[in-house]
C-alpha positions in Angstrom: 16.2 -21.0 28.7 14.2 -17.9 29.8 15.0 -14.2 29.1 16.6 -13.9 32.4 18.9 -16.6 31.8 19.6 -15.3 28.4 20.2 -11.9 29.7 22.6 -13.1 32.3 24.7 -14.8 29.7 24.6 -12.5 26.6 23.3 -8.9 27.5 25.6 -6.1 27.7 24.4 -3.9 30.6 23.1 -0.3 29.6 23.5 -1.5 25.8 22.0 -4.8 24.9 19.2 -6.8 26.3 16.8 -9.6 25.1 13.0 -9.2 25.5 9.9 -11.0 24.4 8.3 -9.2 21.5 4.8 -9.4 19.9 3.6 -13.0 19.5 6.3 -14.1 22.1 9.1 -13.8 19.6 12.4 -12.9 21.0 13.9 -9.6 20.2 17.5 -7.9 20.9 17.0 -4.3 22.1 20.1 -2.0 21.6 20.3 1.2 23.3 23.8 2.7 23.4 25.5 6.0 22.5 25.0 5.6 18.8 21.5 4.3 18.3 18.3 2.8 19.5 17.2 -0.6 17.8 15.1 -3.5 17.9 16.1 -6.6 16.0 14.1 -10.0 15.8 16.2 -12.8 16.5 14.1 -14.9 14.0 15.1 -13.8 10.5 17.4 -11.0 11.9 14.9 -8.4 10.9 15.7 -4.8 11.9 12.4 -3.7 13.4 13.3 -0.1 14.2 16.7 1.8 14.2 16.9 5.4 15.3 20.5 7.0 15.3 21.1 9.2 18.4 23.6 11.4 16.1 21.6 12.7 13.2 24.7 13.6 11.2 25.4 9.8 11.0 23.5 9.6 7.8 25.9 12.2 6.1 28.5 9.1 5.8 26.1 7.8 3.2 25.5 11.0 1.1 27.9 9.7 -1.9 26.6 6.1 -1.9 24.3 5.0 -4.6 20.7 4.3 -2.9 17.9 5.8 -1.4 17.1 7.1 2.0 13.6 5.4 3.0 13.3 8.2 6.0 15.4 11.0 6.5 16.5 9.8 10.2 15.9 6.0 10.0 18.1 4.0 7.5 19.8 3.8 4.2 18.7 1.3 1.5 21.3 0.3 -1.2 19.1 -0.1 -4.4 21.1 -3.4 -5.2 19.2 -5.1 -2.1 15.9 -4.0 -3.2 16.0 -5.3 -6.7 17.8 -8.4 -8.0 20.4 -8.1 -10.7 
């Protein structure tokens, strides 16, 4: 199945599309009113995440953890170290 067929079946016009990334690996590209993101379909790795509403990160202010970048993402500490 090629990307055109995948997009015809699974894409959400104006929000979600499937593209070929570096090395030919498939990516899900999201661009909606909340954020822009790229997710590798092998391993479900989030390659980029940029919220469109910067105040979105205020929802996480009271959670234990660490911001890895002011505008990118929140990393719960229990995901970084086992135990």
